[in-house]
C-alpha positions in Angstrom: -37.5 -16.6 16.6 -34.2 -18.6 16.1 -33.9 -21.5 18.5 -31.3 -21.2 21.2 -29.1 -24.0 20.0 -29.1 -22.6 16.4 -28.2 -19.2 17.7 -25.3 -20.7 19.6 -24.1 -22.4 16.5 -24.4 -19.2 14.4 -22.5 -17.2 17.1 -19.8 -19.8 17.2 -19.5 -19.7 13.4 -19.4 -15.9 13.4 -16.6 -15.9 16.1 -14.7 -18.5 14.1 -14.9 -16.5 10.9 -13.9 -13.3 12.7 -10.9 -15.1 14.1 -9.9 -16.4 10.6 -10.1 -12.9 9.1 -8.0 -11.4 12.0 -5.5 -14.3 11.7 -5.1 -13.8 7.9 -4.4 -10.1 8.5 -1.8 -10.7 11.2 0.9 -11.7 8.7 3.1 -13.9 10.9 6.7 -14.2 9.7 7.4 -17.0 7.2 11.1 -17.9 7.1 14.3 -17.0 8.9 14.6 -13.6 10.6 17.5 -11.4 11.7 17.4 -9.6 15.0 18.7 -6.0 14.7 19.1 -3.1 17.1 17.2 0.2 16.3 19.0 3.5 16.3 16.2 5.8 15.1 12.6 5.6 14.0 12.4 8.2 11.2 8.7 7.8 10.3 6.1 5.2 9.8 7.9 3.3 7.1 11.6 4.1 7.7 14.0 3.2 10.5 17.7 3.4 11.0 19.7 0.6 12.6 22.7 0.9 14.9 24.9 -0.8 12.4 24.3 2.0 9.9 21.7 0.4 7.7 18.8 2.6 6.6 15.6 0.6 6.2 12.6 1.1 4.1 9.6 -1.0 5.0 8.3 -3.1 2.1 4.6 -3.3 1.0 3.4 0.0 2.5 3.5 3.8 2.1 2.8 5.8 5.2 2.2 9.6 5.5 5.3 11.8 5.3 6.7 13.6 8.3 8.1 17.1 7.4 11.3 17.1 9.6 12.2 20.6 8.5 9.1 22.7 8.7 6.7 20.5 10.6 4.1 20.5 7.9 3.3 16.8 8.4 0.8 14.9 6.2 -2.3 13.7 8.0 -1.7 10.8 10.4 2.1 10.9 9.8 2.8 11.5 13.5 0.3 8.8 14.5 2.0 6.3 12.2 5.5 7.1 13.6 4.3 6.8 17.2 2.6 3.6 16.4 5.8 2.1 15.2 7.6 3.3 18.4 4.9 1.6 20.4 5.3 -1.7 18.6 9.1 -1.8 18.5 11.4 -1.5 21.5 15.2 -1.6 21.1 15.1 -4.4 18.5 13.3 -5.4 15.4 13.2 -8.6 13.4 14.0 -8.2 9.7 13.6 -10.3 6.6 15.3 -9.2 3.3 13.1 -8.6 0.2 14.0 -10.1 -3.2 15.2 -6.8 -4.4 16.9 -5.5 -1.3 17.7 -1.8 -2.2 15.6 1.1 -3.4 16.9 3.9 -5.6 17.9 5.9 -2.5 20.2 3.1 -1.3 17.9 2.1 1.6 17.6 -1.5 2.5 14.2 -3.0 1.6 13.1 -5.2 4.5 9.9 -6.8 5.9 9.9 -5.9 9.6 8.4 -7.9 12.5 7.9 -7.2 16.2 9.0 -9.5 19.1 5.9 -11.7 18.4 7.0 -12.1 14.8 4.0 -10.2 13.6 4.5 -8.0 10.5 4.8 -4.3 11.2 3.3 -3.5 7.8 0.2 -5.5 8.5 -0.3 -3.7 11.9 0.0 -0.3 10.3 -2.4 -1.2 7.5 -5.0 -2.6 9.9 -4.9 0.7 11.9 -5.4 2.8 8.7 -1.9 4.3 9.1 -0.6 3.5 5.6 -1.6 2.3 2.2 -0.6 -1.1 0.8 1.6 -1.1 -2.3 2.8 -3.9 -4.6 6.2 -3.5 -6.3 7.5 -6.7 -8.0 9.3 -8.8 -7.3 8.8 -7.9 -3.6 5.4 -9.4 -3.3 5.7 -11.6 -0.2 2.8 -11.3 2.3 0.6 -9.4 -0.3 -2.5 -11.4 0.5 -2.4 -10.7 4.2 -1.4 -7.1 3.6 -4.7 -6.8 1.6 -6.6 -8.4 4.4 -5.1 -6.0 6.9 -5.9 -3.0 4.8 -9.5 -4.1 4.3 -10.0 -4.2 8.1 -9.2 -0.5 8.3 -11.0 0.4 5.1 -14.3 -1.2 6.2 -14.1 0.5 9.5 -13.1 3.9 7.9 -10.1 4.2 10.1 -7.8 7.2 9.9 -6.5 7.5 6.3 -9.7 5.8 5.1 -11.7 8.7 6.3 -10.2 10.8 3.4 -11.6 11.3 0.0 -10.2 9.3 -3.0 -10.7 12.2 -5.4 -7.6 12.7 -7.5 -5.3 15.6 -6.5 -2.5 17.1 -8.6 0.2 16.4 -6.0 3.6 14.8 -6.3 4.3 11.6 -4.3 2.2 8.6 -3.4 -1.4 8.8 -4.4 -4.5 6.6 -4.3 -7.5 7.9 -6.4 -10.6 6.9 -8.2 -10.7 8.0 -11.9 -12.4 7.0 -15.1 -10.3 5.5 -18.0 -11.1 7.4 -21.3 -8.6 5.8 -23.7 -5.8 3.3 -23.8 -2.6 3.1 -26.0 0.7 1.3 -26.0 4.2 2.2 -27.2 7.8 1.6 -26.2 7.1 3.2 -22.9 4.5 0.6 -22.0 0.7 1.0 -21.6 -0.8 4.4 -21.2 -4.3 4.8 -19.7 -5.7 8.2 -20.2 -8.1 9.4 -17.5 -10.9 12.0 -17.1 -8.4 14.0 -14.9 -5.2 15.7 -15.9 -3.5 12.3 -15.3 -2.3 9.4 -17.4 -1.5 6.0 -15.8 1.6 4.2 -17.1 2.3 0.5 -16.9 6.0 0.3 -17.6 7.5 -2.3 -20.1 9.3 -4.1 -17.2 6.0 -5.1 -15.6 3.5 -5.4 -18.5 3.6 -9.2 -18.4 1.5 -9.0 -15.3 -1.4 -7.8 -17.4 -2.9 -9.6 -20.4 -3.8 -7.1 -23.1 -7.5 -8.0 -22.9 -7.6 -7.1 -19.2 -6.1 -3.7 -19.9 -8.5 -2.9 -22.8 -11.4 -4.0 -20.5 -10.8 -1.0 -18.3 -11.6 1.6 -21.0 -14.7 3.5 -20.1 -14.7 2.2 -16.5 -14.0 3.7 -13.1 -10.9 2.4 -11.5 -9.0 2.8 -8.2 -5.3 3.3 -8.8 -2.4 3.7 -6.4 1.3 4.5 -6.8 3.7 7.4 -7.1 2.8 10.2 -9.4 4.9 13.1 -10.8 4.4 16.1 -13.0 5.9 16.1 -16.4 8.9 18.5 -16.7 8.0 19.3 -20.3 5.1 18.1 -22.3 3.2 18.4 -25.6 0.0 20.4 -25.2 -2.0 17.2 -26.0 -0.4 15.3 -23.1 -1.7 15.1 -19.5 0.4 17.0 -17.0 0.7 14.2 -14.4 1.9 10.6 -14.7 1.2 7.8 -12.2 3.2 4.5 -12.6 1.6 1.2 -11.6 3.7 -2.0 -11.3 1.2 -4.7 -10.3 -2.5 -5.5 -10.9 -3.3 -5.3 -7.2 -2.8 -1.5 -7.5 -5.1 -1.0 -10.5 -8.6 -2.3 -9.9 -12.1 -1.7 -11.3 -14.4 0.0 -8.9 -17.3 -2.3 -8.2 -19.2 -0.1 -5.7 -20.6 3.3 -6.4 -19.7 4.9 -3.0 -16.2 6.1 -2.2 -14.8 5.5 1.3 
């Protein structure tokens, strides 16, 4: 039996480490913030401001709300309601390095009245998936820590299978890499599914060649946006998923999917 004093020390150490993990996952704002008034919360990762700015939250993808037919993705309503519960009339914003997406939305990191990242809170509740898109990589370490809290607890989205599905939009899947090639379009990682993973030329400097070739024959977990090819050669895979940072393309170390 462990002596009382030693048990007390171990308990104190456990509580301290638990506190450190939680603190790392909180993602407190680093740097100046702008206070802005909210007009509308569209969904878990999109809000509109009173001054007309349409804002896309950086570092996360949350389930989509179907505003037309009501065919919402799982946990989309919960993600939207969670944002409403954390934000009142105002939000604190921090501009990303690249501050506009292809739809013209402003790319911001958002924080609540306590200066805690909204992205980190959604991730720790299992209401979104972390995503890394250079050069907007601030807070990635604590976003990973936040997501791991939900993942280990099998919260919400992490109750779902990671089996690959032929569906357009954001995806996170586990697949096996069967072959690897490179051309003007970047690196192409063929998989055992009807899917090829593309590392575009603009971001290939993040991966040394040996790290890419190492993945051949291995099971990986990949995340990003995938689309179906409009026209293709019969030898090509039907679906393409683009990855822009090594955080989103990792070898699977365990044998059991969440």
